[in-house]
N, C-alpha and C positions, 0 to 999 in steps of 0.2 A: 525580538522573538525570532527564532529560526523556525521556518515552516518546511516540513518534509511531506512528500507525497508517498503514501503507503503503497506497497505492492499488492495487487489483487490478481491472482492467477486467472487467465482468460480474458482479462479486461485491459490491464495497464502494461501491455507489451510495448515494444519500441515504437510501433506505429502510433499508438495512443499517446505515449510520452512525448514524442516529437511534435505531434499535432497540438497537444495541450500546451507545451512550452511556447509554440509559435503564436497561439491565439490568446493564451491566458497567463502562462507562468513565467515568462521571461523576467528575470531579476526579482521575481516574487517567490518562487519556489527555491529553497536553498539546496534541496537534494531530492532526487527521485530514487526510489529503491526498485531494482529490477526483480520481478517475481522469481521465486526460488528456482535454482537449478539443483538437481539431485544427482550427485556423483555416484558412480558404481564401480565395481571391480574392473570393468573393461574400459573405464574412462570414456565411455560412449555417452553422447548427449542427444536429446531429441532435436528435431529440426527447429522447434520453437526455442529451445534453450540456446542453440547455436546462433540463431538470428538475434536473440535478445542480448547476448553477451558479445556480439560482434562490435568491436570499437567503431566501425564505420556507421553503425546504426545508433550511436550514442554521442556523436560529436557535438560539442557546443552546449551540452547539458550536464549538470553535475549528477553523477550516479554512484550508487553503491550496489554491489551485486549480492543478492541474498542466497545463502546456501542452506540446504536442508539435508542433514545427515546426522547419524550418531556415531560415525566412525572418524576418529581423529586422523587416521592416515588418508582417508578420502578427502577430508577437509583440507589438510595440508597440501596434498597434490593439486587440489582445485585452486587453492590460493596461489600456488606456484604458476599454474597455467594462466590464471587471470592476471597475475603480475606481468607475465611475458606479453600479455595483450595490452598492458598499460594501465590496469586498474590498481589502485592503492588502498582500497577500502572494501571490506566484505562484512556481511551481516549474517549472523547465525539465526535461523528460524527456529524458535522455541514456542511459537504461538499458534501454528496451524491446528485447528481443532478437529479436522476430518477424522472420522473413525478408522478408515483404512490406513491413514498415516500414523495415528496414535497407537494402533495395534502393533506397529513395528518399532515403537519407542523412538519415533522421529517427530519433528514438530513439537507440539505441546506434550506429546507422549514421552519425550525425553525427560520431562520434569518429574515423571513418576519414578525414575531411577536416579536419585541424586548422587549416589556413590559412583555410578557409571558416568554421570555428567561431570563430576569432579575429576575423574581420571581423564576424561576427554579434554578438559581445559588444561590440565597439567601437561599433557603431551603436546597440545596445540601451541601453548605459550612457550614451549621449549624449542619450537622450530625456528630456524634462522630468520626468515622474513618477518615473523611475528614478534619474536623476542627482541629484535632490533627496532621494532616499530616502523619498519619499512612499509609494511601493510598493516593498516588499522583494522581492528576487529570490534564490531558492535554486536549487541544481542537484542533481539525483539522477543519478548517473553510474555507469557500469562502468569497468573499468580500461583498456578498449580493445576492439579487435576480435579479435585473434588472440593477442597476447602481453601480459603484465603490464608489460613494459618500455615499452610505448606510453604508459603513464600519466605518465612523467616529463615528456614534452612537454605533455601535457594539463594536468597540475597547474601547469606554468608559465603556461599561459593562464589558468586559474582564479585563480591568485595575482595576476594583474594587475587584478582587478576585485573590488569590495567586495561579495561574496556574503553574504547573511544566514547561510547555512550551506552546506556541501558534504556532501551525503549520498552515501556511497560504498558500493556493493555490490561487494565485491572479487572479482568474476569478470569474465572477458572475454565478449564477445558470443557467441562460438562455444560457450561452456560452457552457455548457456541457464541451467538451474538444476541442472546436473549437476556432478560433481567438488566438491571442497571450496573454500570461500572462501579466497583467498590472503591470509592474515593478515600475512605479512611485507610484502607490498605495501601493505596497509592501514597497517601500522606506519610505513612510510616516508612515507605520505601524512600521517599524524598529525604526524610530526616535521617535515614541511616545508611544510605548508599554512599560508597566511597567513589563511585563513578558518576559522571554527569547523567542526569535522568531526563528522558523525553517521555511525554505523555501521548498515548494513543487511545482513542475511544470516544465515539458518539459526539463529535463536534460536527453538527450538521448545519448550523446557522451562525450568524454573527452573534446572536444572543448567547448561544452555547459557548462561543469563543470568549466573549466578554466575561461570562460567569466563571470560566476556568481561570482567566487571567486575574480576576479579582480574588479568587479563592487560593490561587497558588502564584503569588507575585514573584517568587524566587525561581520558578521553573522557566527556563529560557528556550525550551524546544518543544514543539508539538508536532505530531504526525497526524495528518488527515488522510482519509481514504474514501470511504463511501460518501462522505459529505461533499467532497470535491467532484466525485464522479456524478452524483445526482445533480449537483448545482455547480458547474464549472466556474461560473462567475463569482462564486463565494470568495475566491482568493482575492478578487479586486476590492471587495468591501473590507476584508480583513486587512489588506495592505493599506488601504486608505485610513482605516481606524488606527493602525500602528503608526502611520505618518501624521496623525493628528488632523486629517482632512476627511471627515465622514463623507461617504459617497452616496448620493441619491441614485438609486438604481433606475435605469431607463429600460423597461421591459421590452419595448419594441426593438431598440438597438441591440439588447442582449439576445433577443430571439434571432435576429439576423446573424449575429456572430456565432450563435450556437449552430445555426444551419450551415455556415461555412465550415465550422469545426467538424460537424457530422459528415459533410460531403467529402472533406479531406480524408478522414478516416476510412470512409466507405471506398473511395477511389484507391487508396493504398491497399486495402484488403483485396479488392478486385485484381490488383496487379500481381499479387503473390499467391492467391488461393484459387484453386480450380472449382468450378461448379457453383450454381446458385445457392444450393443448400448450405455449403460451408460458410460462405460470406454472410448470408442472412442469419445464420446461427450466431456468428460473432457479433453482429449488430444487435440482435435480440438480447444478448447478454448485457450490452451497454444500456439498452432501453429499459431493462429491468430496474435500473437505478434512476435513470433520467426521467422516467414517466411521472414521477412524483412532483416534478417542477412545473407541470402543465395543468391548466384548468380546461374544462370542456373538451376533454381528449379521449373519452372512453371509446367512441366509435372508431377513431383513427387507430387507437392502440389495439383494438380488436382485429382490425385489418392487418396491422403490422404482425401481430401474433399469428394470424392465420396464413400469412404470405409464405409461399414456397418458391416463387419465381422472382427474378429481379424486377420484372415489370410491375408485379403486384406490390412488391416491397416499396419500390420507388414511388408508386402512386399513393400508397398509404402514408409515406413520410411527407410527400407533398401536401396531402390533405391535412396532416397534423400541423404543419407549419403555417398553413394558410387559414385554418379554422380554429385551432386551439390557441391558447394564450399562455405565455410563460408567466409564472406567478412566483413571488418571493414567499417562501414558507418559513414560519416561525418554529414549526415542529415537523420533523420527518421521522419515519420509522421504516425498518427493513425486515 
C-alpha cells in the first residue's frame, strides 16, 4: 500500500513536513502533498506559497505540489514554473469545501460547473509538458456539491484524461468534514475509474486502516491527513502492520518523541516568524488536532489556549508533557 500525507493549509507547510519526515515518515510516507498554491494573473504568490514550493525546503522528501484554480492558462503557467524548479508532479485541488473558495468555482466549487471543468482539462492536457507526461497531473476531488449522484458525470470527465491518480474524498462539499464518507459511492468509483484511485477520508486509527484494507483489497493507495496530524505515530503501526510485524505501542517513548517533534517545529517557526502571537497561533492550529491523543490534559490545554506570550506557551506545553499522558485512541472525531 502506498501511503500519502494529505495537504492541510496552515498546518502541513514545509517546516511541518520536514520535521514529520525526520521523526516519523522516513521511508514510510510515499508522498507528501504541498498545500495548495493559488496562481493569479500577476503570477504573484504569497510568502507562504513561495517558501512551500522552494525546492531547498523540500529536499530529500517526495512531494507533489497542489494547485487550486479554475483557469487552465493559470494552471499551465504554474506547471511550467514548477517544472523549472524541478517538480514533475502536480495535483489539482477539487476538494476544498470552504465557502469563499467554492463561491469562486474553485476547489470543490469547480465541481458545480462540469462543462467548465471539461474545457479546463481539454486545454490543460493539450499543453506540452502535460501531454508528453513530462509532468504528471493528479486530482484530489469530492463527489460533488450536494449529492453523490453528481459524481457519475464527473467521473466520466476524469476518465477521458490520463491522470496519474484520482484521489477521492467521498463526501460532497456541503458535508465539509461531517457525516460519514460515502463508501458505496467510492466503491462505484473504484469499479469504474480508468485512472488509479486513491482513498482519502477518516482513517484515524489502525482499526480504521485495517477495515478499509479488508473492504477494498484492490485499492493500493490511501491518503491520510487529520489522522496523522492528531497521532503522528500512527504511521509506525500502519507500517508495522503492512510489514507483518504488529507493533506494540510504547506511550512513554512516543510521548518523548512527540515532544522532540513539537520542539523542532516550534524552533523553526521562531526562526522565520516575528512576534509571539504569530508563532503561538501556528502552534495552536497544530494542537487543535493533537490534543485528542492526550489524557488528563484539560488544564494544560486551557493554558495553551489562553497563552499570548512565548513564556506562557512554553510553560503550558511543559506542563502538558509532564502531567498528561499520551493515549492510543480507537476512535477520534474532529
